[in-house]
C-alpha positions in Angstrom: 76.1 67.3 93.5 79.2 70.2 92.5 78.4 73.6 91.2 80.9 75.6 89.6 81.3 79.4 90.3 83.8 82.5 90.2 82.1 83.9 93.4 80.5 82.7 96.5 78.5 84.8 98.5 77.4 83.5 102.6 74.8 84.8 103.8 71.6 87.0 101.8 71.6 90.2 104.7 72.4 94.1 103.4 76.9 93.2 103.2 76.1 89.3 101.2 73.0 91.4 98.7 75.5 93.8 97.7 78.2 92.1 97.5 76.8 88.8 95.3 75.3 91.8 93.1 78.3 94.0 92.8 80.5 90.5 91.9 77.6 89.8 89.3 77.4 93.3 87.8 80.3 92.8 86.9 80.6 90.0 84.6 81.6 87.0 87.1 79.7 83.8 87.7 78.1 84.5 91.3 76.5 82.6 94.2 74.7 83.9 97.2 73.9 81.0 99.8 71.7 81.9 102.3 69.7 79.6 105.0 66.2 81.6 104.1 66.0 82.9 100.5 62.5 84.5 101.5 64.5 86.6 104.3 66.8 88.0 102.1 68.0 91.4 102.5 65.4 91.7 106.3 65.9 94.4 108.4 66.9 92.7 111.7 66.4 95.8 113.9 64.7 99.1 112.8 63.2 99.0 109.3 65.2 102.3 108.4 68.2 103.5 106.1 70.1 106.6 106.3 71.0 109.3 109.1 73.6 111.1 110.3 77.2 109.9 107.5 74.9 106.7 107.1 72.8 108.3 104.5 76.2 109.2 102.5 77.4 105.6 102.6 73.7 104.5 101.3 74.0 107.4 98.5 77.6 106.4 98.3 76.5 102.6 97.6 74.4 103.6 95.3 76.9 105.3 93.1 78.8 102.5 93.1 75.9 100.5 91.9 74.2 99.2 94.4 70.7 98.1 95.4 70.3 100.3 98.4 69.1 103.2 97.6 66.3 101.5 94.9 65.5 99.3 97.3 65.4 102.5 100.2 63.0 104.7 97.8 61.0 101.2 96.6 60.1 101.3 100.2 60.1 104.4 101.4 57.2 105.6 104.4 58.5 108.4 106.5 61.7 110.7 104.9 64.1 113.5 106.7 66.6 114.9 106.0 68.8 115.2 109.4 71.4 118.3 110.3 70.0 121.3 108.0 70.1 124.0 110.6 74.2 122.9 109.8 76.2 122.6 106.5 76.3 120.3 103.8 78.8 118.4 104.5 77.1 116.9 107.4 73.4 116.1 106.5 72.3 113.1 106.5 69.4 111.8 104.4 67.1 109.1 106.1 64.2 107.2 106.1 61.6 104.5 107.4 60.7 101.9 105.5 58.7 99.5 105.4 59.5 96.2 106.5 58.3 93.7 103.8 58.5 96.2 101.2 62.2 96.6 101.4 63.1 93.4 100.7 61.2 92.2 98.2 62.8 95.3 96.2 65.7 93.6 97.0 65.1 90.2 95.6 63.4 91.5 93.0 66.9 93.4 92.3 68.9 90.2 92.3 66.2 88.6 90.3 67.3 90.9 87.0 71.0 89.7 87.4 71.6 87.2 84.6 75.5 86.1 86.2 73.9 85.6 90.1 72.4 82.5 91.1 70.5 81.7 94.2 70.5 78.4 96.8 69.3 78.3 99.9 71.4 76.3 102.5 73.1 77.1 105.5 77.5 76.8 105.0 79.1 74.9 107.2 82.9 74.8 105.7 85.4 76.3 103.5 87.3 74.6 100.8 91.1 75.4 100.7 93.1 74.3 98.1 97.4 74.8 98.6 96.4 77.4 100.9 94.4 79.2 98.8 90.0 79.3 98.4 88.6 76.6 96.5 84.8 76.6 97.2 82.2 76.1 100.5 80.3 72.6 101.9 76.8 72.9 103.2 75.2 72.0 106.4 73.5 69.2 103.2 76.2 67.5 102.1 76.9 69.9 98.6 80.2 71.6 97.8 80.2 74.4 95.5 83.7 75.2 93.9 84.8 78.6 93.4 88.0 80.8 93.9 86.9 83.9 95.9 84.6 83.2 99.3 82.7 86.4 100.7 81.5 86.0 103.9 78.9 88.1 105.4 77.3 86.2 108.2 76.2 88.8 110.3 75.4 87.7 114.1 75.2 84.3 113.1 78.2 83.4 113.9 77.5 81.2 117.4 74.7 83.9 118.2 73.3 83.7 121.2 70.3 85.5 122.1 69.1 87.1 125.3 65.8 88.2 126.9 66.3 88.0 130.9 68.7 86.5 133.6 68.3 83.2 131.5 71.1 81.1 130.0 71.4 82.3 126.1 69.5 80.4 122.9 71.1 79.8 119.9 69.8 82.2 117.1 71.4 84.3 114.3 68.2 86.8 115.3 64.1 86.8 116.6 63.1 82.6 114.6 66.4 81.6 113.4 68.9 79.2 114.0 72.8 80.4 114.3 75.8 79.7 112.2 78.0 77.1 115.4 79.6 75.1 111.9 80.8 77.5 110.4 82.2 79.7 112.9 84.7 77.1 114.4 85.4 76.0 110.8 86.9 79.5 110.6 88.2 79.7 113.2 90.5 76.3 112.9 91.8 78.1 109.8 93.8 80.5 111.8 91.6 83.2 112.5 91.1 86.0 115.3 87.7 85.8 117.2 86.0 88.1 119.3 83.0 88.4 120.8 80.6 91.7 120.3 77.3 92.2 121.6 73.9 94.5 119.8 70.1 94.8 120.8 66.3 96.3 119.5 64.0 97.2 121.0 60.2 96.0 121.6 57.3 96.4 119.4 53.5 97.6 120.5 50.5 98.0 119.1 49.7 101.7 117.4 46.4 101.2 118.0 46.8 100.9 121.9 48.7 104.3 121.5 47.5 107.3 122.7 48.8 109.7 120.2 47.5 112.3 122.2 50.2 112.9 124.7 53.2 112.5 121.9 55.2 115.0 119.5 54.0 113.7 116.0 56.8 114.3 113.0 55.9 114.7 109.7 58.5 113.6 107.0 60.2 116.3 104.3 58.0 117.5 101.8 60.6 116.6 99.0 60.9 114.8 95.9 64.7 113.3 97.7 65.5 110.4 95.9 68.5 107.8 97.0 69.1 106.7 93.5 70.4 108.6 90.6 70.0 105.8 88.4 66.1 104.1 88.8 63.3 106.2 89.6 61.2 103.6 92.3 58.5 104.8 92.8 57.8 105.3 96.3 54.5 105.0 98.4 52.8 106.6 100.4 54.2 108.6 103.5 53.5 108.1 107.3 54.5 110.2 110.2 56.8 108.8 113.4 56.1 110.1 117.2 58.1 111.7 119.5 57.7 110.9 123.9 60.4 110.4 126.5 61.3 107.7 129.4 61.5 109.9 132.5 61.4 108.9 136.1 59.3 106.7 136.1 60.8 104.4 133.8 64.3 104.5 135.0 62.8 103.4 138.4 61.6 100.2 137.0 64.7 99.7 135.0 67.1 100.5 138.1 64.9 97.7 140.6 65.0 94.8 137.7 68.5 96.4 136.6 69.9 92.7 138.4 67.7 90.5 135.5 69.4 92.0 132.3 71.1 89.8 130.9 73.9 92.5 130.2 74.4 93.3 133.9 73.2 89.8 135.2 76.4 88.1 133.8 75.0 86.2 130.8 77.0 88.6 128.2 80.3 89.1 128.5 80.8 90.7 124.5 80.9 94.4 124.3 78.1 96.3 122.5 77.6 100.0 120.5 78.3 102.6 122.6 77.0 105.2 120.4 73.4 103.0 120.4 73.3 101.8 124.0 70.6 99.7 126.0 67.9 101.6 128.4 70.2 99.2 131.0 73.0 100.7 129.8 72.0 105.1 129.3 70.2 104.2 132.7 73.9 102.8 134.5 75.9 105.4 132.4 73.4 109.0 132.8 72.4 108.6 135.8 71.4 112.0 136.2 69.9 112.7 133.0 66.3 114.0 133.2 64.5 112.1 130.6 65.8 110.1 127.0 63.5 110.7 123.5 61.9 107.7 122.8 60.8 107.2 118.9 57.8 105.5 117.6 58.6 104.4 114.2 56.0 102.2 111.8 56.8 99.2 110.7 54.9 99.4 107.7 51.9 100.5 105.2 49.7 97.5 106.3 51.1 97.1 109.5 49.8 99.0 113.6 53.1 97.5 114.8 55.4 100.2 115.8 58.9 100.2 116.1 60.2 102.1 119.7 63.6 103.7 118.8 65.7 104.4 122.2 64.7 101.2 124.4 66.5 98.6 122.8 66.8 96.5 125.9 67.5 92.5 127.4 66.0 92.5 130.3 62.7 90.1 130.7 59.5 90.2 129.3 57.0 91.7 132.5 60.4 94.5 132.6 59.9 95.3 129.4 55.9 96.2 129.7 56.2 97.8 132.6 58.7 100.1 131.8 56.4 100.9 128.4 53.7 102.1 130.5 56.2 104.4 131.9 56.2 106.2 128.5 53.7 109.0 127.8 51.4 107.9 125.5 52.2 104.6 126.5 49.9 104.0 129.6 47.4 100.8 127.8 50.3 99.5 125.4 50.0 96.6 123.8 53.8 94.8 123.5 53.6 92.6 120.2 57.2 91.7 120.4 59.6 91.7 123.3 63.4 93.4 122.7 66.5 90.7 123.0 70.0 90.9 122.9 72.0 89.2 120.6 75.4 87.9 121.5 77.6 87.0 118.5 81.6 86.2 117.2 83.3 88.4 115.1 87.1 88.3 113.4 89.1 92.0 114.3 89.5 93.1 111.1 93.1 94.1 111.6 93.5 90.8 109.6 92.5 92.3 106.5 93.7 94.0 103.2 91.9 97.3 102.7 90.3 95.3 99.6 88.5 93.4 102.7 90.6 90.3 101.9 91.8 87.7 104.9 95.3 88.4 105.0 96.8 85.2 105.9 94.2 83.3 103.2 93.9 84.3 99.4 90.8 84.4 98.1 88.3 84.3 101.4 86.7 88.1 102.0 84.9 89.3 105.2 82.0 91.8 105.5 79.4 93.6 107.0 79.3 92.8 111.0 81.2 90.6 111.4 83.6 92.6 110.8 82.8 94.5 114.3 81.3 97.2 112.8 77.3 98.2 113.0 74.5 99.3 110.8 72.9 97.8 107.4 74.7 101.4 105.8 78.4 100.3 106.9 77.8 96.3 106.0 76.3 97.6 102.7 79.5 99.7 102.2 81.7 96.8 102.8 79.6 94.2 101.1 80.0 96.3 97.8 83.9 96.4 97.7 84.3 93.2 98.7 82.3 92.2 95.9 84.2 94.6 93.6 87.0 92.8 94.5 86.3 89.1 94.5 85.1 90.4 90.7 88.2 92.0 90.2 90.8 89.6 91.2 88.8 86.6 89.6 88.8 88.9 86.5 93.3 89.9 86.7 92.4 93.8 87.3 94.2 95.9 90.2 91.6 95.8 93.6 89.1 98.8 93.8 90.7 101.0 97.1 88.4 103.8 98.4 91.0 106.8 99.7 89.4 108.6 102.6 89.0 111.6 100.7 87.1 109.2 98.4 84.3 107.7 100.2 83.2 107.5 103.6 83.3 103.9 102.7 86.8 104.5 102.3 87.4 105.8 105.7 85.2 103.0 107.6 87.2 100.2 105.4 91.3 102.3 106.8 89.4 102.9 109.9 88.7 99.0 110.6 91.8 97.4 108.9 94.5 100.3 110.1 92.8 101.2 113.8 90.6 98.0 114.2 88.1 98.2 117.0 86.5 98.0 120.8 83.3 98.3 120.4 80.7 97.8 117.3 82.0 100.3 115.0 79.7 103.2 113.5 80.3 106.1 110.7 79.8 109.4 111.9 80.8 112.5 110.0 83.5 113.7 112.7 85.7 109.9 111.4 85.9 112.1 108.3 89.3 114.4 107.9 86.9 116.0 104.4 83.7 116.4 105.6 82.9 118.9 102.9 84.5 116.9 100.3 81.9 113.6 101.6 78.6 114.9 101.0 76.0 113.1 100.0 74.7 115.0 97.4 77.7 114.3 95.6 78.4 111.1 95.7 77.7 110.4 92.1 80.4 112.4 91.3 82.7 111.4 93.0 82.2 108.0 92.4 80.0 106.9 90.1 83.0 106.8 87.3 85.5 105.2 89.1 82.7 102.2 89.2 82.0 102.6 85.7 85.9 102.9 84.6 86.1 100.0 86.4 83.6 97.8 84.7 81.0 98.0 87.6 78.0 99.7 85.9 75.2 98.2 84.6 74.8 99.8 80.6 70.8 101.6 82.3 73.4 102.9 85.2 76.1 104.1 82.8 73.6 106.1 80.7 71.8 107.5 83.9 75.2 108.8 85.4 76.1 110.3 82.1 72.4 112.3 81.7 73.2 113.6 85.8 76.7 114.4 85.2 75.5 116.0 81.9 73.2 118.1 84.0 75.5 119.3 86.6 77.5 120.4 84.0 75.7 122.8 81.7 73.9 124.4 85.9 77.7 125.0 86.5 78.9 126.9 83.5 75.0 128.5 83.5 76.7 130.0 86.8 79.8 130.6 86.0 79.2 132.6 82.5 76.1 134.1 83.5 76.7 137.8 84.2 73.0 139.6 85.4 72.4 143.4 85.5 71.9 145.4 88.6 68.5 146.3 87.6 67.4 142.6 87.4 69.9 142.0 90.4 69.2 144.8 93.3 65.0 143.5 93.5 66.2 140.1 94.6 69.0 140.8 96.5 66.5 143.6 99.0 64.2 140.8 99.5 67.2 138.6 100.9 68.5 141.9 103.1 71.6 142.2 100.9 73.4 144.6 100.0 73.0 146.0 96.5 75.4 145.4 93.7 76.1 148.8 91.7 78.4 146.7 88.0 77.0 143.9 86.7 77.7 140.9 88.0 78.5 136.6 87.4 75.7 134.7 88.9 78.2 132.2 90.8 79.1 135.5 92.6 75.6 135.9 93.8 76.3 132.4 95.5 79.0 133.8 97.9 76.4 136.1 99.5 74.6 134.6 102.7 71.0 134.3 101.9 71.2 134.3 98.6 70.5 130.7 97.2 70.8 129.1 93.7 67.2 128.9 92.7 66.7 132.6 93.6 69.3 133.6 91.1 68.2 131.0 88.6 64.8 132.6 89.1 65.6 135.6 88.2 68.5 135.0 85.9 66.1 132.3 83.8 68.7 129.4 82.3 68.6 129.3 78.4 69.8 126.4 75.9 72.4 129.5 74.7 70.1 131.6 72.7 68.5 133.3 75.2 65.6 131.3 74.7 64.4 129.6 78.4 63.7 125.9 77.7 61.9 123.7 80.2 64.3 120.5 79.1 67.0 123.1 79.7 66.0 124.3 83.5 67.8 122.1 86.3 66.3 120.1 88.7 65.4 121.2 91.9 68.3 118.3 93.4 70.9 119.4 90.5 70.4 123.5 91.9 71.2 121.6 95.5 73.8 119.9 94.4 75.9 123.1 92.5 74.7 125.7 94.7 77.2 123.8 97.9 79.9 123.3 95.2 80.0 127.0 94.1 79.0 128.4 97.4 81.2 126.7 99.3 84.1 126.6 96.5 87.0 128.3 98.6 86.2 125.6 101.5 86.6 123.3 99.2 89.3 123.9 97.4 91.6 124.0 100.6 90.4 120.7 101.6 91.7 119.5 98.1 94.6 120.2 98.9 94.7 118.8 102.4 93.7 115.8 100.6 96.4 116.0 98.1 98.6 116.1 100.9 97.4 112.9 102.0 98.3 111.6 98.8 101.6 112.4 98.3 102.0 110.4 101.8 100.5 107.6 100.2 102.6 107.5 97.7 105.2 105.8 100.0 104.8 102.5 99.8 105.5 100.2 102.1 105.5 96.2 101.9 103.7 93.6 103.9 106.7 91.6 104.3 108.7 94.8 106.0 110.9 93.7 109.4 109.5 96.1 112.0 110.6 94.2 114.7 114.5 95.0 113.2 113.9 98.8 112.9 114.9 100.3 116.6 114.8 103.9 115.6 111.3 103.3 116.1 109.5 103.3 119.7 108.3 99.2 120.8 104.9 100.3 121.3 104.5 101.9 117.0 107.0 98.1 116.1 103.9 95.9 117.7 101.4 98.4 116.1 103.0 98.4 112.7 103.6 95.1 112.6 100.2 93.5 113.4 99.0 95.9 110.8 101.1 95.9 108.2 100.2 99.2 106.4 100.3 99.8 103.1 101.4 103.2 102.9 102.8 106.0 104.9 100.0 107.5 105.2 98.3 104.6 106.8 100.6 104.0 109.1 100.5 107.7 110.3 96.9 106.6 111.1 97.8 103.8 113.8 97.2 104.8 117.7 100.7 104.9 118.6 102.5 105.8 116.1 103.7 109.1 116.1 105.1 111.5 114.1 108.9 110.8 115.3 108.1 107.4 114.5 106.9 107.8 110.7 110.3 110.0 109.7 111.9 107.4 111.4 110.2 104.8 109.2 111.0 106.5 106.3 115.5 105.9 106.9 114.8 102.8 108.1 113.0 101.4 104.5 115.2 103.5 102.6 118.4 102.5 104.3 116.8 98.5 103.7 116.2 99.8 100.2 119.6 100.8 99.5 120.5 97.6 100.9 118.5 95.3 98.2 117.3 92.9 101.1 113.7 94.5 100.5 111.1 92.9 97.6 110.5 94.7 94.8 106.4 95.1 95.6 107.8 97.9 98.6 110.0 100.2 96.2 108.4 104.0 96.2 105.8 104.5 93.5 107.0 108.2 93.9 
């Protein structure tokens, strides 16, 4: 049997499902191959989507037409907007999901795509013809022809699970075997390989928890939705609980440290610094009085709880012992043991910004195999890889997201330009243009780009038009509406602001502290233009929140856009991939090494490479111009300025 497709996606996790869906929405014949179709879209670790920076990525995936937002809304059982006490640039929507309902929603959305086929098998090899991708070969001996292949194997490539100090067991995740043959096949192509590790905590039976000894945390009462293209029915909500790991837990961990896979010598790969195991926490922060632990529901129809904050590779008996030192868990029953997993990844300096492997045309990598951690980072890469594979098939220009356009652009640029020495996790601090890249404006930033490139369905385009029209109408109302002092002053007095003596525009009121958009609308009333207030002309609370940020911080936003324009000026100085950096003697040796390894596409990207100084950049400009003047550089290297 030999099937013929345009794009084949390997793996059905968060990167793979988004890649396959994006490719299919773009109108090319796509096949998703995964070992178990019943586990498509599975949440292997914490069943949660979003958080600081990550929540913005989830909104961006939705803006580009992806599935993560809809699946989250359809399975959401607890929601909070993180960082509310800080500026809107760092607000992070986070949802705890029902572990069983999320993949059901993903599968439903995949099945609704006419250009996508699903197939259950393990891919063991990629087929090349003339140095280019030609298809894949499965364990069952089937061959599928394709001009582009997207590999999203997650932690499966030579994955090994570790519990305690014994030798690890080959697995991609609990209950599923590793992908060894594919790892060996990719390495045989000359792709550089390294090892990382990550882990997961034990799960417990909520019926054995004394919640009176914990702090209850209810979700936000809000109509927030991750998806703006479709309104999924949100399930019933559940609380989370907070407790702490103290001195007794640290004692148990220290006494059993030699039995940990990480500290017993079984694991060589490096783990995520920002999501450490409890062993790492105890060793690295010995003077911390306690560590916060969250008890989070696994679903609506189970009593099982996820013990967020106690990731571990200690033996099962030690895990149960330290759990029972936590307030509220003195008599707890453990339902699943925590474990560490070590796996292959491909250092991402080998990729273009399209996520195509430089050395192998038509081969794309996305997700954890690029050295990242987290569902959202995987989904963001998946949608970019799938889109670019489809655009390549269509003969269109690739989709490249800049650092001032999306957190996904920051993520990919960081991976390709700076590489990784630990599993990469997104934070708002990684973005220079945080005020431009907010969760509330993701669809204005990216929706039009996706539509222009033919990456949205007809229904998504219509929903985008409605949303942007509502925002525009509300912005116009604030900018054009003039309110009299007798209307404004009672509201200003109520919020403790100085009264006005002259009529004032609604948007000027928003620049005052403690004045919010909803209050201004309340006293002014939005109308249809004839002065008559109508229900269908009143903006939704979500739109009002977006407009408020845009107007209240207009000066800061404008300043950030000017900085972004300067960066784009640097980006217009194009660098050819084949530049002979080793011959540029005016550049420092370290910079030459780094530039030759990364092969930046623009001067702006070159400036973000660690070890490349401003002086190196100036000399690089002179070297490139000298090369161009001599006529020796390929035409593709000419500046577009």
